[in-house]
C-alpha positions as CSV (number, residue, x, y, z in Angstrom):
1,M,-41.2,45.5,39.4
2,D,-41.6,47.2,36.1
3,L,-38.1,46.1,35.2
4,A,-39.1,42.5,36.5
5,L,-42.4,42.6,34.3
6,A,-41.0,44.4,31.4
7,P,-41.9,42.8,27.8
8,E,-38.0,41.8,27.3
9,T,-37.8,40.5,30.7
10,L,-41.5,38.3,30.3
11,A,-40.2,37.0,27.1
12,R,-36.9,35.9,28.0
13,W,-38.7,34.0,30.6
14,Q,-41.0,32.5,28.6
15,F,-38.1,31.4,26.2
16,G,-35.6,30.4,29.1
17,I,-38.5,28.3,30.5
18,T,-39.4,26.6,27.2
19,T,-35.7,26.4,26.0
20,V,-34.7,24.3,29.9
21,Y,-37.9,22.3,29.2
22,H,-37.4,21.2,25.8
23,F,-33.7,20.5,26.4
24,L,-34.9,17.7,28.8
25,F,-35.7,15.6,26.0
26,V,-33.1,16.3,23.6
27,P,-30.6,14.5,25.1
28,L,-32.4,11.2,25.6
29,T,-34.0,11.4,22.1
30,I,-30.3,11.3,20.9
31,S,-28.7,9.0,23.0
32,L,-31.6,6.5,23.2
33,A,-31.8,6.1,19.3
34,A,-28.5,5.1,19.2
35,L,-28.4,3.0,22.3
36,T,-31.6,0.9,21.3
37,A,-30.0,0.7,17.7
38,G,-27.3,-0.8,19.4
39,L,-29.0,-3.0,21.2
40,Q,-31.3,-4.1,17.9
41,T,-27.9,-4.5,16.1
42,A,-26.9,-7.3,18.9
43,W,-30.1,-9.1,18.4
44,V,-29.7,-9.2,14.4
45,R,-26.2,-10.3,14.9
46,T,-26.5,-13.1,18.0
47,E,-30.5,-13.8,18.0
48,K,-30.5,-13.6,21.5
49,E,-34.1,-13.1,22.6
50,K,-32.6,-10.6,25.7
51,Y,-31.6,-7.7,23.5
52,L,-34.4,-8.3,21.9
53,R,-36.9,-7.8,24.5
54,A,-34.6,-4.8,25.6
55,T,-34.5,-3.3,22.3
56,K,-38.7,-3.0,22.6
57,F,-38.2,-1.5,26.1
58,W,-35.9,1.1,25.4
59,G,-37.2,1.9,22.3
60,K,-40.7,2.0,23.9
61,L,-38.9,4.8,26.6
62,F,-37.6,6.5,23.1
63,L,-40.7,6.8,21.3
64,I,-42.6,8.8,24.4
65,N,-39.3,10.8,25.0
66,I,-39.1,11.7,21.2
67,A,-42.8,12.9,20.9
68,M,-42.8,15.0,23.8
69,G,-39.3,16.7,22.3
70,V,-41.1,17.5,18.9
71,V,-44.0,19.2,20.9
72,T,-42.2,21.4,23.0
73,G,-39.5,21.9,20.2
74,I,-42.2,23.6,17.8
75,V,-43.4,25.8,20.2
76,Q,-39.8,27.1,20.3
77,E,-39.6,28.1,17.0
78,F,-43.0,29.9,16.8
79,Q,-41.6,32.1,19.8
80,F,-39.0,33.8,17.4
81,G,-42.2,35.1,15.8
82,M,-44.0,35.8,19.2
83,N,-41.6,37.5,20.9
84,W,-38.2,38.0,19.0
85,S,-39.7,39.1,15.7
86,D,-36.8,42.4,15.9
87,Y,-34.2,39.2,16.1
88,S,-35.5,37.7,13.4
89,R,-36.1,40.1,10.8
90,F,-32.2,41.1,11.8
91,V,-31.1,37.8,11.4
92,G,-33.4,35.8,10.0
93,D,-31.0,35.3,6.5
94,I,-28.7,33.6,8.6
95,F,-30.2,32.0,11.6
96,G,-32.8,30.7,9.2
97,A,-30.4,28.9,7.0
98,P,-29.1,26.0,9.4
99,L,-32.8,25.6,10.9
100,A,-34.2,24.9,7.6
101,F,-31.5,22.5,6.3
102,E,-32.5,20.9,10.2
103,A,-36.0,20.6,9.0
104,L,-35.2,19.5,5.5
105,I,-32.9,17.0,5.9
106,A,-32.5,16.0,9.5
107,F,-36.0,15.9,10.7
108,F,-36.7,14.0,7.0
109,F,-34.9,11.4,8.3
110,E,-36.2,11.2,11.8
111,S,-39.6,11.4,11.0
112,T,-39.9,9.3,7.8
113,F,-37.2,6.5,9.2
114,I,-39.1,6.2,12.6
115,G,-42.4,5.5,11.0
116,L,-40.9,2.9,9.2
117,W,-39.3,1.6,12.7
118,I,-42.6,1.8,14.5
119,F,-45.1,0.0,12.0
120,G,-42.4,-2.4,10.4
121,W,-41.8,-4.9,12.9
122,D,-43.7,-7.5,11.3
123,K,-43.4,-6.0,7.5
124,L,-39.6,-5.7,7.0
125,P,-36.8,-8.1,7.2
126,K,-34.7,-7.5,10.4
127,K,-31.9,-6.1,8.3
128,I,-33.6,-3.6,6.6
129,H,-36.0,-2.7,9.9
130,L,-32.6,-2.2,11.4
131,A,-31.3,0.0,9.7
132,C,-34.4,2.3,10.0
133,I,-33.7,3.0,13.5
134,W,-30.3,3.8,12.5
135,M,-31.4,6.3,10.4
136,V,-33.2,7.4,13.1
137,S,-30.0,8.0,14.8
138,I,-28.2,9.5,12.4
139,G,-31.2,12.2,12.1
140,T,-31.0,12.9,15.7
141,I,-27.4,13.8,15.3
142,L,-27.8,15.8,12.6
143,S,-30.9,17.6,13.5
144,A,-28.7,18.8,16.9
145,Y,-25.9,19.7,15.1
146,F,-27.8,22.1,12.7
147,I,-29.5,23.9,15.6
148,L,-26.0,23.9,17.9
149,A,-24.6,25.6,14.2
150,A,-27.3,28.2,14.6
151,N,-27.0,28.6,18.2
152,S,-22.8,29.0,18.0
153,W,-23.8,31.7,15.3
154,M,-25.3,33.5,18.1
155,Q,-22.1,33.0,20.3
156,H,-19.5,33.9,17.6
157,P,-21.1,35.0,14.3
158,V,-19.4,34.1,11.2
159,G,-19.7,34.9,7.4
160,Y,-22.1,37.2,7.4
161,K,-22.5,41.3,6.3
162,I,-24.6,44.2,7.8
163,D,-26.8,45.6,5.0
164,K,-27.4,49.0,6.5
165,A,-29.9,50.1,3.8
166,K,-32.1,47.1,4.9
167,G,-30.6,47.7,8.6
168,R,-30.5,43.6,8.9
169,A,-27.6,40.8,8.3
170,E,-26.9,39.1,5.4
171,L,-25.7,35.9,5.1
172,T,-22.2,35.5,3.2
173,D,-20.7,32.2,4.0
174,F,-23.0,29.4,4.7
175,W,-19.9,26.7,5.3
176,A,-18.3,29.0,7.9
177,V,-21.4,28.9,9.9
178,L,-21.1,25.1,10.1
179,T,-17.8,24.6,10.5
180,Q,-16.8,27.3,12.5
181,N,-14.7,26.1,15.5
182,T,-17.4,27.3,18.0
183,A,-20.1,24.7,16.3
184,L,-17.8,22.0,16.1
185,S,-16.5,22.2,19.7
186,Q,-20.2,22.8,21.0
187,A,-21.7,20.1,18.8
188,F,-19.0,17.5,20.3
189,H,-19.5,18.7,23.8
190,T,-23.5,18.6,23.3
191,L,-23.3,15.4,21.8
192,S,-21.1,13.8,24.5
193,A,-23.7,15.3,27.2
194,A,-26.4,13.6,25.4
195,F,-24.9,10.3,25.4
196,L,-23.8,10.5,29.3
197,T,-27.9,11.5,29.8
198,G,-28.7,8.5,28.0
199,G,-26.1,6.1,29.7
200,A,-27.2,7.4,32.9
201,F,-30.9,7.5,32.2
202,M,-30.4,3.2,31.4
203,V,-28.2,2.3,34.1
204,G,-30.7,3.9,36.5
205,I,-33.8,2.0,35.2
206,A,-31.4,-0.8,35.1
207,A,-30.4,-0.5,38.9
208,Y,-34.2,0.0,40.0
209,H,-35.4,-3.3,38.5
210,L,-32.0,-5.4,39.6
211,A,-32.4,-4.0,43.2
212,R,-35.8,-5.4,42.8
213,K,-34.8,-8.8,40.9
214,K,-36.7,-8.3,37.9
215,H,-36.2,-8.8,34.3
216,I,-32.5,-9.9,35.2
217,R,-31.2,-10.7,31.5
218,E,-32.3,-7.3,30.0
219,M,-31.2,-5.4,32.6
220,K,-28.0,-6.7,33.0
221,T,-27.2,-6.2,29.6
222,S,-28.9,-2.7,30.0
223,L,-26.7,-2.0,33.0
224,R,-23.8,-3.2,31.2
225,L,-24.3,-0.6,27.8
226,G,-25.1,2.0,30.0
227,L,-21.8,2.2,32.5
228,V,-19.8,2.1,29.7
229,T,-21.9,4.7,27.9
230,V,-21.6,6.9,30.8
231,V,-17.9,6.3,31.9
232,I,-16.9,7.0,27.8
233,A,-19.5,9.7,27.4
234,G,-18.2,11.2,31.0
235,L,-14.4,11.2,29.6
236,L,-15.5,13.0,26.2
237,T,-17.6,15.2,28.0
238,A,-14.5,16.4,30.2
239,I,-12.3,16.8,27.2
240,S,-15.2,18.4,25.3
241,G,-15.9,21.0,27.8
242,D,-12.2,22.0,27.9
243,T,-11.8,22.6,24.3
244,L,-15.0,24.4,24.8
245,G,-14.0,26.3,27.6
246,K,-10.8,27.2,25.6
247,V,-12.7,28.5,22.0
248,M,-15.0,30.6,24.7
249,F,-12.1,31.9,26.7
250,K,-11.1,33.7,23.2
251,Q,-14.4,34.4,22.1
252,Q,-16.6,35.9,24.8
253,P,-13.9,36.7,28.0
254,M,-17.0,37.9,29.4
255,K,-18.5,34.7,29.9
256,M,-15.5,32.9,31.1
257,A,-14.3,35.4,33.5
258,A,-18.1,35.5,34.7
259,A,-18.0,31.5,35.3
260,E,-15.2,32.0,37.4
261,A,-16.0,35.2,39.0
262,L,-13.0,36.8,38.0
263,W,-13.3,40.7,38.8
264,D,-9.3,41.7,37.8
265,G,-6.9,39.9,35.4
266,Q,-4.6,38.1,37.0
267,K,-1.5,36.3,36.0
268,P,-1.3,33.4,36.8
269,A,-5.4,33.2,37.3
270,P,-6.9,31.1,40.2
271,F,-9.7,28.7,39.4
272,S,-12.6,29.5,41.8
273,I,-14.0,26.4,43.9
274,F,-16.1,29.1,45.8
275,A,-16.4,32.5,45.4
276,Y,-18.9,34.9,47.5
277,G,-18.9,39.1,47.1
278,D,-20.5,42.2,46.2
279,V,-21.3,42.8,42.4
280,E,-22.0,46.3,42.4
281,K,-18.4,47.0,44.0
282,G,-17.0,44.2,41.7
283,H,-14.7,42.0,44.1
284,N,-15.1,38.8,46.0
285,T,-15.1,39.0,49.6
286,V,-14.2,35.2,50.0
287,A,-13.2,32.9,47.8
288,I,-11.2,29.3,47.6
289,E,-9.0,29.1,45.0
290,I,-6.5,26.8,43.1
291,P,-3.7,28.7,42.2
292,G,-2.8,28.9,38.3
293,L,-5.6,26.6,37.4
294,L,-7.8,28.8,35.3
295,S,-4.9,30.0,33.1
296,F,-4.1,26.3,32.2
297,L,-7.5,25.8,31.6
298,A,-7.8,29.1,29.4
299,D,-4.6,28.6,27.6
300,D,-2.6,25.5,28.5
301,D,-0.7,27.6,30.3
302,F,-0.1,27.9,34.7
303,T,1.5,31.4,34.0
304,S,-0.6,33.3,31.2
305,Y,-2.9,36.2,31.6
306,V,-6.6,35.6,31.6
307,P,-8.9,39.0,32.1
308,G,-11.2,39.7,34.3
309,I,-14.7,40.9,34.6
310,N,-13.9,44.3,35.1
311,D,-11.4,44.2,32.3
312,V,-13.4,43.1,29.5
313,N,-16.3,45.2,30.7
314,K,-14.1,48.4,30.2
315,A,-13.2,47.4,27.3
316,E,-16.8,46.8,25.6
317,Q,-17.8,49.9,26.9
318,Q,-15.0,51.5,24.7
319,K,-15.7,49.1,21.5
320,F,-19.5,49.3,21.9
321,G,-20.4,52.6,23.7
322,P,-21.8,53.1,27.7
323,G,-23.5,50.6,29.3
324,D,-23.3,47.7,31.6
325,Y,-21.9,44.3,29.6
326,R,-21.7,41.8,32.6
327,P,-24.0,39.1,32.9
328,N,-25.6,37.9,35.9
329,I,-22.8,37.0,37.7
330,P,-24.1,34.4,40.6
331,V,-26.0,32.2,38.0
332,A,-22.6,32.0,35.3
333,F,-20.9,31.1,38.2
334,W,-23.1,28.8,39.8
335,G,-24.7,27.5,36.6
336,F,-20.8,26.6,35.4
337,R,-20.4,24.7,38.9
338,W,-23.3,22.6,39.1
339,M,-22.9,21.8,35.0
340,I,-20.0,20.5,35.9
341,G,-20.6,18.8,39.3
342,F,-23.4,16.5,38.6
343,G,-22.0,15.7,35.0
344,M,-19.0,14.5,36.7
345,F,-20.9,12.8,39.7
346,S,-22.8,10.5,37.1
347,F,-19.1,9.7,35.4
348,A,-18.1,8.7,38.7
349,I,-21.1,6.7,39.4
350,G,-20.6,4.8,36.0
351,L,-16.8,4.0,36.9
352,A,-17.7,2.7,40.1
353,G,-20.1,0.7,39.0
354,L,-18.3,-0.6,36.2
355,W,-15.4,-1.8,38.9
356,L,-18.3,-3.5,41.3
357,T,-19.7,-5.5,38.3
358,R,-17.0,-6.7,36.3
359,K,-16.9,-9.6,34.3
360,K,-16.6,-12.9,35.6
361,F,-13.2,-13.4,34.6
362,M,-11.9,-10.4,37.5
363,L,-13.8,-12.5,40.3
364,P,-13.3,-15.7,42.5
365,K,-15.7,-18.4,41.7
366,H,-17.8,-18.1,44.6
367,L,-18.6,-14.8,43.8
368,R,-19.5,-15.4,40.1
369,V,-23.5,-15.6,39.3
370,G,-25.3,-17.2,36.6
371,E,-27.1,-15.0,33.8
372,D,-30.8,-15.1,36.0
373,E,-28.8,-13.5,38.7
374,V,-28.5,-10.1,40.4
375,P,-24.5,-9.9,40.2
376,H,-22.6,-9.4,43.4
377,L,-21.1,-5.8,43.4
378,V,-17.9,-6.7,44.5
379,L,-15.3,-4.1,45.9
380,F,-12.0,-6.1,46.4
381,K,-10.7,-9.1,44.9
382,N,-12.8,-11.8,47.3
383,K,-15.1,-9.1,48.9
384,A,-18.7,-8.1,48.1
385,L,-20.5,-5.3,49.5
386,S,-22.1,-5.9,52.4
387,P,-26.1,-6.4,52.5
388,K,-26.5,-3.1,54.3
389,L,-24.2,-1.1,51.5
390,T,-25.7,-3.2,48.3
391,P,-29.1,-1.3,48.7
392,W,-27.5,1.5,48.7
393,Y,-25.2,1.6,45.8
394,W,-28.7,0.6,43.7
395,R,-30.3,3.7,45.0
396,I,-27.6,6.4,43.9
397,A,-27.5,4.4,40.6
398,T,-31.2,4.8,40.2
399,W,-31.3,8.7,41.3
400,T,-28.3,9.0,38.7
401,L,-30.2,9.1,35.5
402,A,-31.2,12.4,37.1
403,F,-28.2,14.3,37.7
404,P,-27.3,14.7,33.8
405,L,-30.4,16.2,33.0
406,I,-29.7,18.8,35.5
407,A,-26.3,19.2,34.5
408,N,-27.8,19.7,30.8
409,S,-30.3,22.3,31.8
410,W,-27.6,24.4,33.9
411,G,-25.1,23.8,30.6
412,W,-27.6,25.7,28.8
413,I,-28.7,28.3,31.4
414,F,-24.8,29.0,31.6
415,T,-24.1,29.3,28.1
416,E,-27.2,31.4,27.2
417,M,-27.2,33.9,30.3
418,G,-23.5,34.4,30.3
419,R,-23.7,35.7,26.7
420,Q,-25.8,38.5,27.8
421,P,-26.5,41.3,27.3
422,W,-26.0,40.0,23.8
423,V,-28.5,38.0,21.9
424,V,-26.1,37.7,19.1
425,Y,-22.6,38.4,20.6
426,G,-21.1,41.8,19.8
427,V,-24.1,42.2,17.4
428,L,-27.2,42.7,18.7
429,Q,-28.3,43.6,21.9
430,T,-31.2,41.1,23.7
431,R,-32.8,44.6,24.5
432,H,-32.8,45.2,21.2
433,A,-34.3,41.6,19.7
434,V,-38.0,41.6,21.5
435,S,-40.6,42.3,19.3
436,P,-42.3,45.7,19.7
437,G,-45.7,45.5,19.5
438,V,-46.5,42.5,22.1
439,S,-47.6,43.8,25.0
440,Q,-46.5,43.1,28.9
441,G,-50.0,41.9,29.0
442,E,-49.9,39.5,26.0
443,V,-46.6,38.2,27.1
444,L,-47.4,37.5,30.5
445,T,-50.6,35.7,29.3
446,S,-48.6,33.3,27.0
447,M,-46.0,32.7,29.4
448,I,-48.7,31.5,31.8
449,V,-50.7,29.3,29.8
450,F,-47.8,28.1,28.1
451,T,-45.8,27.3,31.2
452,S,-49.2,25.7,32.7
453,L,-49.2,23.5,29.9
454,Y,-45.8,22.7,29.9
455,A,-46.2,21.5,33.8
456,I,-49.7,19.2,32.6
457,L,-47.5,17.4,29.9
458,A,-44.4,17.0,32.6
459,V,-47.0,15.0,34.3
460,V,-48.1,12.9,31.3
461,E,-44.2,11.9,30.6
462,V,-43.4,11.0,34.0
463,K,-46.7,8.7,34.5
464,L,-45.9,7.4,30.9
465,L,-42.6,6.7,31.5
466,A,-43.0,5.4,35.2
467,K,-46.0,3.2,33.6
468,Y,-43.5,1.3,31.2
469,V,-40.6,1.5,33.1
470,K,-42.6,-0.1,36.0
471,A,-43.7,-2.7,33.3
472,G,-40.3,-3.7,32.2
473,P,-39.4,-5.6,28.9
474,P,-42.3,-7.3,26.8
475,E,-42.7,-10.3,26.3
476,L,-42.2,-11.8,23.1
477,T,-44.8,-13.4,20.1
478,E,-43.9,-15.6,17.5
479,A,-43.6,-13.0,15.3
480,D,-41.2,-10.8,16.9
481,L,-38.7,-14.1,16.8
482,N,-39.3,-14.8,13.1
483,P,-39.8,-11.6,11.1
484,P,-40.6,-11.3,7.5
485,T,-37.9,-12.1,4.9
486,K,-38.7,-10.0,2.5
487,I,-41.0,-6.2,2.6
488,G,-44.7,-6.3,3.4
489,G,-44.8,-9.2,5.6
490,D,-47.8,-10.8,6.2
491,T,-50.5,-9.3,4.1
492,R,-53.0,-10.3,6.6
493,D,-52.7,-7.4,9.0
494,A,-52.8,-4.8,6.2
495,D,-56.0,-3.4,7.3
496,K,-54.8,-3.2,11.0
497,P,-52.4,-0.1,10.6
498,M,-51.5,-0.3,14.3
499,A,-50.9,-3.8,14.6
500,F,-46.9,-3.2,15.2
501,S,-44.9,-5.6,18.3
502,Y,-45.8,-2.8,21.0
């Protein structure tokens, strides 16, 4: 009980709750910014009203999401000083550098241009207004990259030295921190997963409306864009995940051994589909495995040697001294599988959706529909899904919007908990990073307060999203269809700063 309520444990719980909660908004912010920009580009190029209505609809959901993400992100950064002051003191010179760039460059892009985009509908020419949302999208991607570079340094520290006199790590090569293979592969994987999330979000909401035969033009366009995004992003997520896995096998062999519940090194090493065992004794009692697959995933060779948990633990004891260097094995094992499972299920739904709602030229004439009609779900050349099965596809497609969010959450839990007991791998252990002057009661109180606040904010977020999702795309005004041709637009609304087209 004392260990469960120790300041270190409570601080980890609080930061974990904040991180997972915050990361629900990050992938949607990144992907919805780009997808909204894509829809607005289509409107600027074609002047079709369906693209403008879709832009305003998804843009509104994007704005709700980014507002929540900013609030929770600020709290997360404050926690470094609140609960992890020894960590901040020891590595602040390095960890703070990419976060400073994120604030000075990326957040500047986001905050400045999102303001211009929100208030510029009737004040900016449409091409300049379009450029604003693209700048917001670039800002979200840059923001993600700088933060991932900081996190990657925790996974694989480079470009630093330890000043023993000051008792802290100091930055020696900022470029190495930004461009190391851990940062590049983690950014590739995270951004791919973000677009998988945004695509599934778009598919789910479009399916909800199409099942009810509402806002058909805009939702057919959104459905197609979402499905294409899910399939492309799903493929990239799998490729980038394989790349990141190979990097982790070399840099953090304990994490990857724990992900497979591989207790003893094997050559060749099997991939574990299901395993159950005794953590204390260090072996599995039940295991369903695919021979040689883990060796291939680790080294592109079905016969290569992969070290196990017991092997890596002994090696780290010899290198770093006595101790247990194993993470929470069940969390690492199942977190890894839930991440992959929910992500790939979304990809499968997207692939099925692309086939079922394929273009007219691939369908016989009697199954083709007009622009204002809900598409038939065509399984074979001349065979549509039955009236009983069709509603089920729309339901499953709607549920799919949550699956990548679950995959993202478990992916981060696996990434961070699989590194334990290290906060900076091989350099600083988590127990040495917690604030020494913060008491058990203080951490517990702040954790309860913040978690309760997050729960309230979650209700607000869900209700806001549900309200605007159900309302659907807005009706367009004459001002929407005829934006100004010069900066400033109509000056009659100058005294009404909230008079933008929402």
